[in-house]
N, C-alpha and C positions, 0 to 999 in steps of 0.2 A: 815125461810125468813130472809135475811140480813136486820138488823135494819137501816142502814145507806145507803141503796141501792139508786141508782140515778134513779129517774123517767125519763126515756128517752122520754116519750110523752110530758114531759114539756119543752124540749129543741129542738133546731132546727140546730145549727152548732156546729162541733166538729173539734178540730185540734189534730192530732196525730204527735207526734215529735219522730223521731228516727235517730239521728246525729251519724252514724256508717258507716262502709264499706259495700260493695255491698251485700255480703252474709247476713249479719245481717239484712239489710234493707229488703231483700227478705223474710227473716223469719219472718218478721212482718206483711207480707200481710194477713194472716188469721184474723188479729185484725180487719182491715177494712171490710172484708168479713162478719165476725160474728156480728159486730156492725150493719151493714147494714141490715142483715137478721132479726136482733131483732127490728129494728126500720127504716123501708124503707124510711120513711120521711126525715131521717137526711141527711144533707149535711156534708160530711166527707172530710176534707182536710189533707194533708200531709205536714210536714216540714222536709226536707232532705237535704243531700249535694248534689250539682249540679251533681257530677260525678256518683251519684247512681240513677239518675232519672229514667234510663231505667229499672231499677228493679221494679217500680210502675207505670210507664207510661202505660195507657190503662186499668188500673184495673178498672173493672166495678163498684166498690163500691166507688171509689174516686172522689169527685167533682173537686178539684184543688189540684195542687202540687206547693208548694213554696220551693225555693232552697236557700242553702247558698253557695256562690261560693268561696271555700277557696283558690283560685289562687289569689284573691284579696289581700291576705296578702302580696304580693309582690308590690303592688300598692302604691301610695302615700296615706298619711292619709286622705286627703279630699276626695279621690275617695272611700275609704273604708267607711267613715262616710256616704256619699252620698247613697251608696248601702244599708247600715244598715238602714238608715232612709227610704228608698224606700220599704224595706221589712217590717219594723214596720208599716209603713202607710198602706200598702196593708193588713196586718194582722188585723190591727185596724179596718179597713173598713168592714171586715167580721163578727165582733162583735160575737165572739165565747161564747158558753155557757159552754163548757166543754173542758179542755185540757187533753190529755192522754199522759204522758211523759214516754217513754219507756226505758230511760238510767239515768244515774247519771250526765248528762251534765248539768253544771250550767245555760247555756241559757234557758233551760226549765223553771227554776224558776224564772229568770228574765223577760221572756216574760209573763208567767202567771200573775205576778204582774203588770207589766207596762200595760198589756192589760186589766186588771181588769176582768179577767175571773172568774165567780163566783164559778164554779166547776172544780176540777182538781184531777188527781191521778198521782201518781209517786213511784218509789222505796223507801222503808224505808231504809234511810242511816244515822245512828247515827253520822257518822264521819263529816257530813256536818254542824252540829250544829242546833241551834235555828232557823237561818235564813232559812235553808232548810225546817224544820219541819213547819214553819209558812207560807211557799210559797204555799202549797197544801192542799187540803180538805180531801183527802183520800190517804192511803199509802198501797202498797202491799209488803209483805216480800220477800226477797231473799233467796234461799234455803241454808241450813246449813247442811253440811255433805252429804246427800243423792243427788247425781246428778239429775238434772232436765234439759229436753231438751229446747233449747232456744225458740222454738215455744211455749211451755207450760208456759215458764216463761213470754212471751209477753201476752199470754192470761190471765195470772194471774192479769194483770192490769184490765181486763174487769170483771173477777170473783169477784174482790174487790169491784166493783161498782154494782154487782148484774146481770151481764150478763154472762151466762153459756152456753157452747156449748152442743147442743143436741145429736150430733153424731160425729163420726171421720170425716166425710164430712165437718163438720164446721170448721175442723183445717186444711183443705188442703191448700197447697201454690197456689199463683196465679200469673201467669206471662203470658202476652199475647205478641207473638212475633210480630203479625201484618202481613197483607197480603204481604205488600212490602219486608219485611225481608224473608218470607217463599218462595216467588217467585224467590228472588235473589240466595238463597241457592240452590233451585231446578235447576236453570240454571247452577250454579257453578259445582254442582254435575253431571248434564247431560253433561257438557263439559268434564268431567274426566271419563265418562264412568261408573258411579256408581249411584245407585238409592236407594231410601227410604228402610230401614230395610235390606240393603245389606252390611253394613258395621259396624265396631266397632270404636267409637270415643275415642281417647286417649288424654287426656290434662295433660301432666306430670310435668307441672312447676307451680310455685307460686313465688310471689315476696319475699316470706319469705322461704329462702333456707333450714331451718331446717325442712320444711314440705316435702320436695322433696325427691323421690326415687333416688338412683344414676344413672346417664345418661347412664352408661355402662349396667346396669340392664335393663333399659327401652329399650335400642336398642336390648338387648338379647330377651326380652319378645316379642317386635315387630316382630323379625326374626322368633320366635317360633309360633307366631300366624300366620304369612303368611305361614310358611311351613304347617300349620293345614289347610289351605284354606281361612283363613279369609282375608277380605279387611279391611285395617286400614287407617283412616283419623287423621292426627295429627293436633293439634291446640295449640296455646299459645296466650297469651295477646301481644299487640304490643310493650311491654316493651323491650328495647334494651338487657337487660340481659337474658330474657326469648326467645328471637329470637336467641340469640347465642346459648343458651342451645339447641334449637331444631335444630340448624344447626349442632352442634356436634354429635346429635342423628343420623341425617339424614346420616352423613358421616359414621356412624358405621353399616349402615343396608346393608344386602346382596341384597335386592331388592328395588327398588324406591317405595314410598308409596305417597298418596295424601296429600300433605302438604298445610293447609291453615292457618298456623301460622301467627298472626297478621293481618289477612285480614277482619276480621268480627267485626261488632258492636256486643254489648251484645244481641240485639234482633235477630240478624242473628245467632249468637251462638246458641241462645236457639232453633231456628228453626232447625239448624243443629243436635242439640242434640236431638229434638223430633223425627226426622228420623233415628236416629242410633238404632242398636240393644241393645247397652248397652254403658255406658260411663265408662272408666277406668281413674281415676283421683286422684289427692292428696286431701288433706282437704282444699278445698278452695270454692269460689263462683260458679264455674262451677258444682260442686257436688250438690249444692242447686238448681241450675237451672235445672239440671237433674230431681231432685225430683219434682220440679214444673211440668215439662214436662212429668212425669210419665214414665222416661227412667230408667230401672234398672242401679244400680251403683256398680262398685268394687272400693272401696275407700282406699287409703293408709294413715293410722293414725300413728303419732308419739307422740309427746308431748301433743296434745290436747285430749279432751275426746270425743269418739264416743257417749256417753250417752247425751252429752251436745250439740254436733255440727254434729251427725252423718246424714246420708241421711234419709229424713223425710217422713214416709208413701209411700215408694216405695221399691220393692225387691232389696236387696243389699248384698253384702259381705264386710267385714272390713279385711283389711290386716295390721297386726302389729305384732311384736315379743312379746312373752309373758314375758315382763320385769316387776319385781315388783314394779319399780320405775315410771311407767307410768299409767296414764297421769300426767306428772309433770308440764306442763305449761311453761317450760323453753324454750328459743330459742336455741335448740340444748343442748347436754350434756355439762353441766358446762358453758352454755352460748356461746359455741363454734361454733354454726351454723350447727353442724352435730348431727343427731339423730341416735344413734346406734340401737334403736328399729326399725326404719325404714330400716336402712342398712342391718339388719339381715333377712329381708323378702326375700326368695328365688324366683327366676323366676319360679320354678315348683309350689311353693305355689300360686303364681298369676296365673299361667295357670289352676290350679285346681279350683280355686275361679271363674274364668270367665267360665270355662266349666260348673260348677255347676249352675250359673246364667242364662246361656243361655239355660240349659237344661230344 
């Protein structure tokens, strides 16, 4: 029995802080589910960046979502101060008994101190010094050497305070597209003459260029999939660079495909993914959304580690060349935005992986 475990029956409100990108936030969703299953009486809130709200919106275990709008950095100082005060006032009114801080972001320490939260857990970080060490009551250790999946690392925060998963089901990702998103996607597909489980979903882009497979190979793979009788739906984020990449891919195809690039919200994309036979994607948030939707995944991995960021609890295949230097964590070889370990993956290898997964 953990000597300094926290008695959840003695607390009422919890604030979970995850200030990271979309995929990171989605990978924290089991924390809310597991905490609620152990103590159903708890009111569990989330503090995240505004642009990641759709990752946790409608999560059945979350009572309230509080957001930080990073776009306010471009506003006048007085506007930013008003927003900060409004957030602080809202959080203070909630009177939290426990803070679960899932990153090394300094805001978590400041808020824990200023809100006067009696119990708190955060990553152990010697580099932060005594100020960080005195900001929290409990610390969980970050892995050394042996890779640990990000979901497990998030759950280590709960393990540290005495809350353990009872089964793999307790570790499932949770994302709810909602009826509105599902209905709109069904209508979009109907208009294009394709229906549920009749298509492969291909999301080949990322804002991080070093994670992307070459566009000409993407086009060749789509051509090969169509020749094999598969229907393919192409998507990208609404980002200008990603839309331009999609356009170049489309121009290289022998036959037209269904293109929904830049046309969907995250919730709508999740609904589209849930209806697909499988997702073909680079290492990015869509891959994690597919895992939450229990849609099989073929994922291209380059500098990042599939042991840490791979598709979670879903049938999948990883595509990457067997280079001794990966995963290196660099933004391309030598920082040049081009990853040789990705460019070395062949169309034939991708075809085989997709065929195996569909079989």
